[in-house]
VOVO-17322 format. One record per residue (C-alpha): residue number from 1; residue in one letter; x, y, z. Coordinates in nm, 4 decimals, always signed. Layout:
residues N
   k r        x        y        z
 NUM A        X        Y        Z
...
end
This chain:
residues 545
   k r        x        y        z
   1 M  +6.0269  +6.2839  +2.0337
   2 L  +6.1692  +6.5890  +1.8550
   3 H  +6.5210  +6.4884  +1.9499
   4 R  +6.4562  +6.1400  +1.8242
   5 R  +6.3291  +6.2770  +1.4922
   6 L  +6.6187  +6.5100  +1.4559
   7 S  +6.8513  +6.2260  +1.5272
   8 L  +6.6853  +6.0119  +1.2636
   9 S  +6.6927  +6.3039  +1.0205
  10 F  +7.0624  +6.3423  +1.0773
  11 T  +7.1056  +5.9725  +1.0181
  12 A  +6.9012  +5.9903  +0.6994
  13 A  +7.0984  +6.2875  +0.5762
  14 A  +7.4124  +6.1012  +0.6340
  15 A  +7.2800  +5.8033  +0.4466
  16 L  +7.1879  +6.0252  +0.1615
  17 T  +7.5398  +6.1522  +0.1414
  18 F  +7.6982  +5.8099  +0.1327
  19 T  +7.4479  +5.6187  -0.0851
  20 G  +7.4263  +5.8045  -0.4101
  21 G  +7.2776  +6.1431  -0.3466
  22 P  +6.9259  +6.2929  -0.3806
  23 A  +6.7861  +6.0128  -0.5775
  24 N  +6.7604  +5.7978  -0.2849
  25 A  +6.6859  +6.0834  -0.0396
  26 A  +6.3112  +6.0558  -0.0567
  27 S  +6.3080  +5.6840  -0.0086
  28 L  +6.5516  +5.7061  +0.2758
  29 L  +6.3595  +5.9853  +0.4500
  30 A  +6.0412  +5.7932  +0.4001
  31 A  +6.2006  +5.4837  +0.5453
  32 A  +6.3043  +5.6881  +0.8445
  33 G  +5.9496  +5.8140  +0.8860
  34 L  +6.0576  +6.1740  +0.8239
  35 P  +5.9248  +6.4379  +0.5828
  36 D  +6.0392  +6.4533  +0.2343
  37 A  +6.3528  +6.6125  +0.0915
  38 R  +6.2037  +6.9549  +0.0648
  39 Q  +6.2064  +6.9722  +0.4376
  40 L  +6.5741  +6.8846  +0.4588
  41 P  +6.7023  +7.2435  +0.5073
  42 L  +6.4577  +7.2840  +0.7864
  43 I  +6.5737  +6.9625  +0.9366
  44 L  +6.9370  +7.0639  +0.9139
  45 L  +6.8562  +7.4003  +1.0724
  46 G  +6.6844  +7.2255  +1.3597
  47 L  +6.9795  +6.9975  +1.3917
  48 A  +7.2134  +7.2971  +1.4140
  49 I  +6.9919  +7.4596  +1.6737
  50 A  +6.9874  +7.1399  +1.8785
  51 I  +7.3619  +7.1075  +1.8576
  52 G  +7.4061  +7.4742  +1.9522
  53 A  +7.1717  +7.4387  +2.2508
  54 G  +7.3694  +7.1411  +2.3722
  55 A  +7.6944  +7.3291  +2.3316
  56 I  +7.5586  +7.6251  +2.5270
  57 A  +7.4464  +7.3929  +2.8042
  58 A  +7.7848  +7.2291  +2.8039
  59 L  +7.9549  +7.5677  +2.8142
  60 R  +7.7360  +7.6700  +3.1054
  61 V  +7.8360  +7.3580  +3.2910
  62 L  +8.1993  +7.4236  +3.2123
  63 A  +8.1676  +7.7866  +3.3205
  64 Q  +8.0025  +7.6815  +3.6468
  65 R  +8.2771  +7.4304  +3.7076
  66 A  +8.5371  +7.6957  +3.6256
  67 R  +8.3827  +7.9390  +3.8717
  68 H  +8.3782  +7.6699  +4.1415
  69 L  +8.7392  +7.5844  +4.0661
  70 Q  +8.8331  +7.9524  +4.0853
  71 Q  +8.6591  +7.9797  +4.4235
  72 L  +8.8570  +7.6791  +4.5431
  73 L  +9.1762  +7.8351  +4.4093
  74 D  +9.0997  +8.1700  +4.5757
  75 Q  +9.0195  +7.9970  +4.9056
  76 R  +9.3388  +7.7929  +4.8894
  77 S  +9.5394  +8.1045  +4.7991
  78 A  +9.3933  +8.2881  +5.1012
  79 E  +9.4783  +7.9941  +5.3242
  80 L  +9.8315  +7.9856  +5.1873
  81 E  +9.8622  +8.3614  +5.2394
  82 R  +9.7463  +8.3279  +5.5994
  83 A  +9.9863  +8.0404  +5.6525
  84 H +10.2715  +8.2457  +5.5083
  85 Q +10.1778  +8.5417  +5.7334
  86 C +10.1641  +8.3161  +6.0399
  87 I +10.5048  +8.1772  +5.9542
  88 A +10.6395  +8.5302  +5.9076
  89 D +10.4820  +8.6470  +6.2375
  90 D +10.6206  +8.3445  +6.4193
  91 A +10.9641  +8.4079  +6.2767
  92 K +10.9439  +8.7744  +6.3752
  93 A +10.8225  +8.6866  +6.7262
  94 R +11.0940  +8.4225  +6.7591
  95 S +11.3562  +8.6721  +6.6487
  96 A +11.2254  +8.9329  +6.8950
  97 S +11.2167  +8.6715  +7.1702
  98 E +11.5732  +8.5668  +7.0923
  99 Q +11.6785  +8.9316  +7.0990
 100 R +11.5082  +8.9784  +7.4367
 101 I +11.6714  +8.6646  +7.5742
 102 H +12.0073  +8.7827  +7.4419
 103 H +11.9532  +9.1267  +7.5951
 104 I +11.8465  +8.9800  +7.9293
 105 A +12.1463  +8.7486  +7.9268
 106 Q +12.3788  +9.0444  +7.8795
 107 H +12.2017  +9.3117  +8.0860
 108 D +12.1027  +9.3481  +8.4467
 109 V +11.7259  +9.3146  +8.4844
 110 L +11.6966  +9.5742  +8.7636
 111 T +11.9158  +9.8572  +8.6341
 112 G +11.9323  +9.7804  +8.2608
 113 L +12.3121  +9.8116  +8.2725
 114 P +12.5409  +9.5590  +8.1049
 115 S +12.5983  +9.2527  +8.3208
 116 R +12.9179  +9.0554  +8.3748
 117 S +12.9167  +8.8756  +8.0354
 118 L +12.8741  +9.1920  +7.8279
 119 L +13.1196  +9.3742  +8.0534
 120 Q +13.3954  +9.1355  +7.9477
 121 D +13.3214  +9.2049  +7.5799
 122 Q +13.3225  +9.5812  +7.6399
 123 L +13.6489  +9.5555  +7.8335
 124 S +13.8125  +9.3579  +7.5513
 125 L +13.7059  +9.6238  +7.2994
 126 A +13.8322  +9.9047  +7.5237
 127 I +14.1679  +9.7325  +7.5731
 128 G +14.2024  +9.6835  +7.1972
 129 A +14.1252 +10.0503  +7.1366
 130 S +14.3754 +10.1507  +7.4067
 131 E +14.6485  +9.9412  +7.2490
 132 R +14.5826 +10.0875  +6.9023
 133 S +14.5664 +10.4485  +7.0212
 134 G +14.8342 +10.4266  +7.2889
 135 Q +14.5977 +10.6010  +7.5324
 136 P +14.5355 +10.4603  +7.8829
 137 L +14.2087 +10.3354  +8.0225
 138 W +14.0851 +10.3034  +8.3798
 139 V +13.8787 +10.0261  +8.5265
 140 M +13.6957 +10.1265  +8.8428
 141 L +13.5122  +9.8984  +9.0836
 142 I +13.2525 +10.0914  +9.2833
 143 D +13.1029  +9.9443  +9.6000
 144 L +12.8278 +10.1185  +9.7962
 145 D +12.9128 +10.1676 +10.1638
 146 R +12.6808  +9.9950 +10.4115
 147 F +12.4228  +9.9107 +10.1464
 148 K +12.3070  +9.6123 +10.3514
 149 Y +12.1855  +9.8557 +10.6139
 150 V +11.9352  +9.9935 +10.3625
 151 N +11.8029  +9.6481 +10.2781
 152 D +11.7830  +9.5411 +10.6426
 153 S +11.6259  +9.8571 +10.7791
 154 M +11.4157  +9.9869 +10.4874
 155 G +11.3439  +9.6712 +10.2902
 156 H +11.4615  +9.5334  +9.9570
 157 K +11.2247  +9.7572  +9.7611
 158 A +11.4064 +10.0634  +9.8956
 159 G +11.7357  +9.8921  +9.8173
 160 D +11.6253  +9.8356  +9.4568
 161 V +11.5263 +10.2031  +9.4235
 162 L +11.8676 +10.3054  +9.5532
 163 L +12.0482 +10.0742  +9.3088
 164 M +11.8461 +10.2010  +9.0119
 165 T +11.9123 +10.5615  +9.1161
 166 V +12.2864 +10.5049  +9.1522
 167 A +12.2985 +10.3246  +8.8157
 168 A +12.1267 +10.6180  +8.6433
 169 R +12.3597 +10.8680  +8.8108
 170 L +12.6706 +10.6783  +8.7068
 171 R +12.5458 +10.6512  +8.3488
 172 S +12.4697 +11.0237  +8.3279
 173 A +12.8075 +11.1157  +8.4796
 174 L +13.0004 +10.9288  +8.2085
 175 Q +13.0772 +10.9910  +7.8420
 176 D +12.8892 +10.7900  +7.5792
 177 S +13.2125 +10.6086  +7.4991
 178 D +13.2510 +10.4916  +7.8611
 179 T +13.0935 +10.1792  +8.0057
 180 V +12.9191 +10.1238  +8.3367
 181 A +12.8019  +9.7755  +8.4324
 182 R +12.6509  +9.6150  +8.7390
 183 L +12.8868  +9.3432  +8.8550
 184 S +12.6791  +9.2003  +9.1402
 185 G +12.4768  +9.3175  +9.4374
 186 D +12.5853  +9.6737  +9.5133
 187 E +12.9005  +9.6618  +9.2992
 188 F +12.9409  +9.8503  +8.9728
 189 V +13.2272  +9.8564  +8.7218
 190 V +13.3195 +10.1592  +8.5107
 191 I +13.5485 +10.1458  +8.2074
 192 M +13.6764 +10.4923  +8.1253
 193 S +13.8995 +10.5653  +7.8247
 194 Q +14.1176 +10.8677  +7.7618
 195 H +14.0625 +11.0728  +7.4475
 196 P +14.0899 +11.4405  +7.3518
 197 A +13.7551 +11.5219  +7.5095
 198 Q +13.8378 +11.3394  +7.8338
 199 Q +14.1699 +11.3477  +8.0144
 200 L +14.1763 +11.0832  +8.2876
 201 G +14.2472 +11.2081  +8.6387
 202 P +14.1447 +11.1685  +9.0042
 203 H +13.8909 +11.4479  +8.9605
 204 L +13.6789 +11.2143  +8.7448
 205 V +13.6707 +10.9545  +9.0218
 206 Q +13.5716 +11.2219  +9.2710
 207 Q +13.2929 +11.3357  +9.0390
 208 L +13.1511 +10.9824  +9.0400
 209 M +13.1685 +10.9704  +9.4198
 210 D +12.9939 +11.3065  +9.4482
 211 S +12.7247 +11.1936  +9.2073
 212 V +12.6543 +10.8783  +9.4078
 213 A +12.6501 +11.0671  +9.7386
 214 Q +12.3598 +11.2942  +9.6447
 215 P +12.0544 +11.2309  +9.8691
 216 V +11.8020 +10.9757  +9.7472
 217 L +11.4338 +10.9858  +9.8403
 218 L +11.3391 +10.6409  +9.9708
 219 G +10.9717 +10.6506 +10.0538
 220 A +10.9230 +10.9582 +10.2673
 221 K +11.2872 +10.9789 +10.3803
 222 E +11.6020 +11.1138 +10.2282
 223 Y +11.9034 +10.8841 +10.2421
 224 S +12.2629 +10.9503 +10.1420
 225 V +12.4925 +10.6653 +10.0485
 226 T +12.8671 +10.6892  +9.9981
 227 C +13.0872 +10.4574  +9.7971
 228 S +13.4394 +10.3188  +9.7936
 229 I +13.6216 +10.2964  +9.4602
 230 G +13.9219 +10.0956  +9.3475
 231 V +14.1003 +10.1995  +9.0264
 232 A +14.3176  +9.9816  +8.8024
 233 V +14.5119 +10.1574  +8.5250
 234 Y +14.5936  +9.9985  +8.1884
 235 P +14.8578  +9.9713  +8.0677
 236 T +15.0968  +9.9645  +8.3631
 237 A +15.4025  +9.7528  +8.4304
 238 G +15.3016  +9.3970  +8.5030
 239 A +14.9307  +9.4662  +8.4548
 240 L +14.7438  +9.1974  +8.2635
 241 A +14.4223  +9.2761  +8.0830
 242 D +14.2472  +8.9785  +8.2439
 243 S +14.3387  +9.1058  +8.5912
 244 L +14.2078  +9.4610  +8.5653
 245 I +13.8753  +9.3986  +8.7404
 246 E +14.0476  +9.1865  +9.0039
 247 H +14.3030  +9.4610  +9.0685
 248 A +14.0290  +9.7235  +9.0898
 249 D +13.8532  +9.5000  +9.3431
 250 I +14.1677  +9.4738  +9.5532
 251 A +14.2100  +9.8520  +9.5456
 252 M +13.8450  +9.8966  +9.6449
 253 Y +13.8945  +9.6844  +9.9569
 254 S +14.1970  +9.8958 +10.0398
 255 A +13.9693 +10.2009 +10.0219
 256 K +13.7250 +10.0270 +10.2555
 257 K +13.9998  +9.9612 +10.5076
 258 L +14.0877 +10.3306 +10.5111
 259 G +13.7409 +10.4162 +10.6363
 260 R +13.5220 +10.3985 +10.3260
 261 N +13.4015 +10.6954 +10.1188
 262 N +13.7327 +10.7283  +9.9352
 263 F +13.9183 +10.5818  +9.6374
 264 Q +14.2489 +10.4033  +9.5940
 265 F +14.4628 +10.3167  +9.2917
 266 Y +14.5885  +9.9612  +9.2684
 267 T +14.9510  +9.8910  +9.3547
 268 P +15.1262  +9.5514  +9.3484
 269 A +15.1794  +9.5723  +9.7257
 270 M +14.8038  +9.5404  +9.7682
 271 N +14.8245  +9.1809  +9.6492
 272 D +14.9851  +9.0766  +9.9761
 273 E +14.7061  +9.2456 +10.1672
 274 A +14.4467  +9.0758  +9.9474
 275 Q +14.5985  +8.7347 +10.0092
 276 E +14.6018  +8.8093 +10.3803
 277 R +14.2372  +8.9035 +10.3614
 278 V +14.1455  +8.5798 +10.1834
 279 R +14.3349  +8.3822 +10.4443
 280 I +14.1678  +8.5665 +10.7316
 281 E +13.8226  +8.5346 +10.5776
 282 S +13.8618  +8.1604 +10.5239
 283 A +13.9789  +8.1028 +10.8815
 284 L +13.7197  +8.3416 +11.0225
 285 R +13.4310  +8.1389 +10.8800
 286 K +13.5376  +7.8431 +11.0939
 287 A +13.6414  +8.0332 +11.4062
 288 L +13.2985  +8.0585 +11.5690
 289 E +13.2097  +7.6910 +11.5319
 290 R +13.5564  +7.5937 +11.6547
 291 D +13.5168  +7.8128 +11.9649
 292 E +13.8291  +8.0154 +11.8867
 293 F +13.6934  +8.3501 +12.0091
 294 V +13.7493  +8.4769 +12.3606
 295 L +13.6546  +8.7941 +12.5451
 296 H +13.8895  +9.0158 +12.7382
 297 Y +13.7541  +9.2692 +12.9861
 298 Q +13.8913  +9.6146 +13.0670
 299 P +13.7728  +9.7740 +13.3930
 300 Q +13.5899 +10.1075 +13.3999
 301 V +13.6547 +10.3099 +13.7144
 302 D +13.4404 +10.5818 +13.8726
 303 L +13.6709 +10.8827 +13.9140
 304 A +13.4827 +11.0186 +14.2141
 305 S +13.4898 +10.7011 +14.4235
 306 G +13.7694 +10.5056 +14.2626
 307 K +13.5506 +10.1958 +14.2441
 308 I +13.5236  +9.9591 +13.9513
 309 V +13.1718 +10.0088 +13.8212
 310 G +13.1869  +9.8247 +13.4935
 311 M +13.3965  +9.6752 +13.2164
 312 E +13.4146  +9.6759 +12.8406
 313 A +13.4035  +9.3363 +12.6680
 314 L +13.6647  +9.3223 +12.3907
 315 L +13.6794  +9.0473 +12.1292
 316 R +13.9947  +8.8468 +12.0737
 317 W +14.0639  +8.5633 +11.8298
 318 Q +14.2864  +8.2791 +11.9456
 319 H +14.3783  +8.1080 +11.6194
 320 P +14.5604  +7.7711 +11.6474
 321 E +14.8215  +7.8722 +11.3881
 322 L +14.8105  +8.2527 +11.3715
 323 G +14.8089  +8.2917 +11.7472
 324 M +14.6223  +8.5817 +11.9095
 325 V +14.4859  +8.7761 +11.6119
 326 P +14.4309  +9.1455 +11.6946
 327 P +14.0899  +9.2927 +11.6099
 328 M +14.2333  +9.5289 +11.3483
 329 R +14.3233  +9.2253 +11.1366
 330 F +13.9809  +9.0634 +11.1280
 331 I +13.7011  +9.3002 +11.2365
 332 S +13.6807  +9.4793 +10.9005
 333 V +13.6761  +9.1445 +10.7181
 334 A +13.3997  +9.0193 +10.9467
 335 E +13.2053  +9.3397 +10.8847
 336 D +13.2383  +9.3213 +10.5044
 337 T +13.1420  +8.9541 +10.4856
 338 G +12.8528  +8.9799 +10.7319
 339 L +13.0202  +8.7368 +10.9721
 340 I +13.0200  +9.0156 +11.2297
 341 V +12.6481  +8.9555 +11.2914
 342 P +12.6789  +8.6036 +11.4411
 343 I +13.0112  +8.6965 +11.6006
 344 G +12.8590  +9.0082 +11.7582
 345 A +12.5635  +8.8048 +11.8850
 346 W +12.8090  +8.5634 +12.0465
 347 V +12.9950  +8.8524 +12.2105
 348 M +12.6771  +8.9982 +12.3612
 349 R +12.5528  +8.6642 +12.4904
 350 T +12.8899  +8.5612 +12.6342
 351 A +12.9450  +8.8978 +12.8031
 352 C +12.5973  +8.8983 +12.9597
 353 L +12.6325  +8.5407 +13.0857
 354 Q +12.9753  +8.6219 +13.2320
 355 N +12.8530  +8.9399 +13.3999
 356 R +12.5617  +8.7563 +13.5575
 357 A +12.7996  +8.4840 +13.6814
 358 W +13.0212  +8.7478 +13.8455
 359 Q +12.7214  +8.9128 +14.0043
 360 D +12.6039  +8.5785 +14.1415
 361 A +12.9558  +8.5322 +14.2808
 362 G +12.9205  +8.8562 +14.4780
 363 M +13.1215  +9.0903 +14.2560
 364 G +12.8541  +9.3609 +14.2613
 365 A +12.6093  +9.4988 +14.0060
 366 L +12.8674  +9.5682 +13.7400
 367 R +12.7836  +9.7107 +13.3987
 368 V +12.9256  +9.5372 +13.0900
 369 A +12.9725  +9.7361 +12.7695
 370 V +12.9475  +9.5633 +12.4303
 371 N +13.0278  +9.7178 +12.0928
 372 L +12.7566  +9.7008 +11.8269
 373 S +12.8614  +9.6730 +11.4637
 374 A +12.6984  +9.8501 +11.1712
 375 R +12.5645  +9.5190 +11.0414
 376 Q +12.4087  +9.4380 +11.3777
 377 F +12.2585  +9.7848 +11.4079
 378 G +12.0892  +9.7398 +11.0714
 379 S +11.9576  +9.3914 +11.1487
 380 P +11.5785  +9.3648 +11.1900
 381 E +11.6338  +9.0987 +11.4590
 382 L +11.8419  +9.3288 +11.6806
 383 L +11.5757  +9.4140 +11.9391
 384 D +11.4559  +9.0539 +11.9678
 385 N +11.8162  +8.9362 +12.0071
 386 I +11.8800  +9.1825 +12.2908
 387 R +11.5638  +9.0739 +12.4707
 388 A +11.6513  +8.7057 +12.4255
 389 V +12.0058  +8.7530 +12.5591
 390 L +11.8825  +8.9357 +12.8690
 391 E +11.6156  +8.6744 +12.9320
 392 D +11.8480  +8.3778 +12.8824
 393 S +12.1281  +8.5238 +13.0941
 394 G +11.9030  +8.6636 +13.3650
 395 L +12.1003  +8.9909 +13.3575
 396 D +11.9173  +9.3117 +13.4445
 397 A +11.8865  +9.5362 +13.1405
 398 H +12.0535  +9.8336 +13.3125
 399 C +12.3680  +9.6208 +13.3546
 400 L +12.4137  +9.5996 +12.9771
 401 E +12.5603  +9.8963 +12.7932
 402 I +12.5594  +9.8983 +12.4151
 403 E +12.8285 +10.1054 +12.2491
 404 L +12.7633 +10.2606 +11.9086
 405 T +12.9793 +10.4733 +11.6826
 406 E +12.8377 +10.7929 +11.5349
 407 S +12.8737 +10.6676 +11.1783
 408 L +12.6143 +10.3956 +11.2436
 409 F +12.3227 +10.6343 +11.2474
 410 M +12.4335 +10.9461 +11.0638
 411 S +12.3021 +10.8209 +10.7276
 412 D +11.9406 +10.8038 +10.8465
 413 V +11.8995 +10.9912 +11.1705
 414 T +11.5200 +10.9572 +11.1889
 415 L +11.5339 +10.5793 +11.1643
 416 A +11.8240 +10.5666 +11.4084
 417 V +11.6331 +10.7736 +11.6649
 418 E +11.3376 +10.5338 +11.6444
 419 L +11.5617 +10.2313 +11.6862
 420 L +11.7569 +10.3837 +11.9747
 421 H +11.4337 +10.4692 +12.1566
 422 S +11.3185 +10.1100 +12.1090
 423 M +11.6468  +9.9847 +12.2520
 424 K +11.6188 +10.2301 +12.5381
 425 A +11.2673 +10.1015 +12.6119
 426 I +11.4192  +9.7591 +12.6832
 427 G +11.6145  +9.9232 +12.9650
 428 V +11.9730  +9.8981 +12.8394
 429 N +12.2249 +10.1837 +12.8592
 430 L +12.3431 +10.3404 +12.5354
 431 S +12.6777 +10.5062 +12.4730
 432 I +12.8466 +10.6729 +12.1765
 433 D +13.1961 +10.5325 +12.1340
 434 D +13.4940 +10.7290 +12.0014
 435 F +13.3013 +11.0543 +12.0328
 436 G +13.4593 +11.3400 +11.8398
 437 T +13.6143 +11.1283 +11.5643
 438 G +13.3023 +11.0852 +11.3505
 439 Y +13.0321 +11.3193 +11.2273
 440 S +12.9402 +11.4820 +11.5559
 441 S +12.6322 +11.7016 +11.5387
 442 L +12.4770 +11.8720 +11.8394
 443 S +12.1340 +11.8760 +11.6737
 444 Y +12.1503 +11.5003 +11.6223
 445 L +12.3002 +11.4313 +11.9627
 446 S +12.0184 +11.6117 +12.1395
 447 R +11.7676 +11.3744 +11.9781
 448 F +11.9420 +11.0512 +12.0707
 449 P +11.8414 +10.8772 +12.3973
 450 I +12.2073 +10.8341 +12.4908
 451 D +12.3370 +10.7783 +12.8444
 452 V +12.7141 +10.8008 +12.7971
 453 L +12.9724 +10.9704 +12.5743
 454 K +13.3096 +10.7981 +12.5439
 455 I +13.5983 +11.0326 +12.4639
 456 D +13.8290 +10.8743 +12.2096
 457 R +14.1778 +10.7841 +12.3224
 458 S +14.3322 +10.9948 +12.0452
 459 F +14.2235 +11.3082 +12.2353
 460 V +14.3095 +11.1791 +12.5820
 461 T +14.6655 +11.0911 +12.4795
 462 N +14.7655 +11.4552 +12.4265
 463 I +14.5545 +11.6424 +12.6826
 464 T +14.8614 +11.7287 +12.8871
 465 R +15.0700 +11.8342 +12.5841
 466 D +14.8293 +11.9774 +12.3275
 467 A +14.6139 +12.2747 +12.4259
 468 N +14.3637 +12.2044 +12.1470
 469 D +14.3032 +11.8455 +12.2571
 470 A +14.2802 +11.9582 +12.6184
 471 A +14.0210 +12.2210 +12.5303
 472 L +13.8281 +11.9728 +12.3177
 473 V +13.8119 +11.7158 +12.5995
 474 A +13.6964 +11.9793 +12.8466
 475 S +13.4294 +12.0927 +12.5989
 476 I +13.3020 +11.7378 +12.5476
 477 I +13.2730 +11.6899 +12.9238
 478 N +13.0761 +12.0138 +12.9620
 479 L +12.8580 +11.9324 +12.6636
 480 A +12.7746 +11.5876 +12.7991
 481 H +12.6885 +11.7181 +13.1446
 482 N +12.4664 +11.9894 +12.9967
 483 L +12.2808 +11.7123 +12.8135
 484 K +12.2604 +11.5075 +13.1358
 485 L +12.5035 +11.2476 +13.0015
 486 S +12.7919 +11.0698 +13.1699
 487 V +13.1443 +11.0769 +13.0256
 488 I +13.3999 +10.7962 +13.0053
 489 A +13.7546 +10.8711 +12.8932
 490 E +13.9332 +10.5913 +12.7065
 491 G +14.3040 +10.5278 +12.6840
 492 V +14.4076 +10.6840 +13.0167
 493 E +14.7681 +10.5815 +13.0767
 494 T +14.9289 +10.8421 +13.3024
 495 E +14.8611 +11.0081 +13.6325
 496 E +14.8755 +11.3483 +13.4610
 497 Q +14.5944 +11.2501 +13.2251
 498 L +14.3934 +11.1184 +13.5184
 499 G +14.4427 +11.4422 +13.7096
 500 Y +14.3268 +11.6548 +13.4155
 501 L +14.0135 +11.4444 +13.3711
 502 R +13.9296 +11.4655 +13.7408
 503 R +13.9748 +11.8407 +13.7503
 504 H +13.7318 +11.8826 +13.4618
 505 G +13.4680 +11.6541 +13.6091
 506 C +13.5011 +11.3435 +13.3886
 507 D +13.2847 +11.0686 +13.5382
 508 E +13.4691 +10.7470 +13.4530
 509 M +13.7851 +10.6231 +13.2865
 510 Q +13.9388 +10.3114 +13.1435
 511 G +14.2894 +10.2485 +13.0224
 512 Y +14.6254 +10.0971 +13.0975
 513 Y +14.6669 +10.3269 +13.3961
 514 V +14.4348 +10.0879 +13.5813
 515 S +14.4563  +9.7719 +13.3744
 516 R +14.4949  +9.6362 +13.0266
 517 P +14.2100  +9.4172 +12.8942
 518 L +14.2224  +9.0863 +13.0810
 519 P +14.0970  +8.7343 +13.0083
 520 A +13.7920  +8.6390 +13.2162
 521 Q +13.9806  +8.4485 +13.4858
 522 E +14.2412  +8.7214 +13.5320
 523 F +13.9723  +8.9888 +13.5376
 524 E +13.7855  +8.7979 +13.8077
 525 R +14.1017  +8.7904 +14.0218
 526 F +14.1467  +9.1623 +13.9573
 527 L +13.7903  +9.2256 +14.0764
 528 R +13.8333  +9.0201 +14.3921
 529 E +14.1541  +9.2012 +14.4823
 530 H +14.0160  +9.5500 +14.4311
 531 N +13.6748  +9.4845 +14.5839
 532 N +13.8533  +9.4598 +14.9170
 533 L +14.0050  +9.8055 +14.8782
 534 A +13.8509 +10.1170 +15.0243
 535 D +13.7158 +10.3991 +14.8091
 536 D +13.9765 +10.5529 +14.5821
 537 Q +14.2211 +10.2747 +14.6568
 538 V +14.1928 +10.1280 +14.3095
 539 L +14.3459 +10.4375 +14.1548
 540 L +14.6027 +10.4640 +14.4299
 541 A +14.6973 +10.1018 +14.3787
 542 A +14.7266 +10.1633 +14.0056
 543 S +14.9519 +10.4611 +14.0747
 544 A +15.1707 +10.2468 +14.2991
 545 D +15.1967  +9.9829 +14.0288
end
C-alpha cells in the first residue's frame, strides 16, 4: 500500500510540475487521495528512500551475479590451466619418448654402446676429421674367440654378462675421442684416431686384447675369453672409406685362421682369401645334403704286436667342381659358421656304422677315433648325440674313441672335467690330440679322465734329427705311462722313427709308414690283407713296401 501511495505521490508531484505549479497542488494531491502539499517534502523523501532501497537491492543482485560470474571465470581459468599443463606434460613425455626411441634405435640395448646405424655416423665424422687434420685413423673389428661355447655351456645369461663386461672394458681402455660400438653378436668395432695424446701403434691393439682377456666371473666360475682383431688403416692406397669395416672384417678372419688370439692388419691380398672363404662357405652349406662328404680311415698299429687295433676317421670333401677339398680349406670355415656341428655329427654316426659293419664282417673289435670340434664340445646335446649314435649303430662304447684338442677345455677346466667324466661314464675312450702343441698343464691333465695321449706329428718328424724333439717325445711317453695312459704317435713315416718310438715304449702309431688314410673300400681290403698276417707282420710288410 505504501509503495502504491508513494507511486501516486510521485505521479501527483509530476502533475504539479507540469500543470501550473502549487496552485493546483492541493487539488491534485486530494484527487490522488494523498495528504496535502505540506507533506510533499516528506513524500519526496520517502520516494528517494524507496528508490535508494531498490537500487541497493539491484546492486546486491548485480554483485551476486558478478561473484557467480567470477567463480565461473576462475573455474574456467583453472580448467584451462590444467589443460595447458596436460598438453605441456604430454609434449614433454612425447619428446622424452622420441628421445628414448632415437637412443634405442642408435644404441645396443644390452651394452649401451652405439649400434650399427650410429657407428656409420661416427665413422663418417672420424674420416672427415682425419682428412682435415691429415692424421690417420684405425678401424678395428674385434671378435670374441669361441663365444658360442659360453652360451652353449653356461647359458645366454652368462653370455650377456660376458658381453657387457667386455663392452665396459673396451670403453674404459679407449680415449674419450675414440668410438666403440657393438656390431652384432660377439663382434665389436673400434674407431681410433691419432692425435698428440695418442700415437697409433700395435701396442694399442695389444692393450685391447689384454683388457678383454682378463678373467670374468660368470656365476661362481672364472672364465677367460680371448679375441681376434682385424685392423684397417685410413688412409691407405686404394682404401675406400665405405670399405673400412669390411676390410677390418677380412683381416679379423685372417687372424682367426692363424689360430685366434692375435691381430692382423688388412692387406689387399686378403681379398682373394675372403672371396675363397665366401665360395667355400656357400658350397659347404649344400655339401651335407648333397652327400658330398666321405670318410677316409688311417690304421693305428700296436707297436708291441704289430696288429691293427684301430683307425682314425678323417673327413674329406668331394666337391663336384673343386674336386677333393682338403680339410685345411674348409674346417675353419665350418667351425666359424657352426656348420661343423651337423658335419661332426655325420662323421661320428658314419664312422660308428662303418666300424660296426666291419666288425660284423669279422674284422675284429677295432676302435674308431673321431675328432670332436670346439662347437660340438660346447653343444648341450653332445652327450645325448653320443648315446644315440651308439644305440643306433649297435657299436660297443669302448670301440669309439673321441679325440679332443687341449684348447677345447683350457678356458673352463672345471666345466670340461665334468663333461669329460660324463662322456667317460658312457663308456667311450677319450684322447687328447696333438698333445704338446697347445696349453699343456700337468695339473689339468691329472684331472681329466683321459685314456690316450696322441703325440703331434711335428715332434715325431724330427725325433731322429733334433735332440730336443727326441727328448720331448720320450718325456711325453713317460708322463703318459706314469698317469696310466696309452700313447699314440702320429705322422710316423720312417723306420728310424718307428725304432725310436719302440725303444721308448710308445704303445701305438699311425702314419704313412704303414698307410695313408684310405677310402672305406680300400681300407677294408687293407684290413683283410693284414688280418691274415702273423704278429708283427704288418710293420714288416710296411717296411718291405
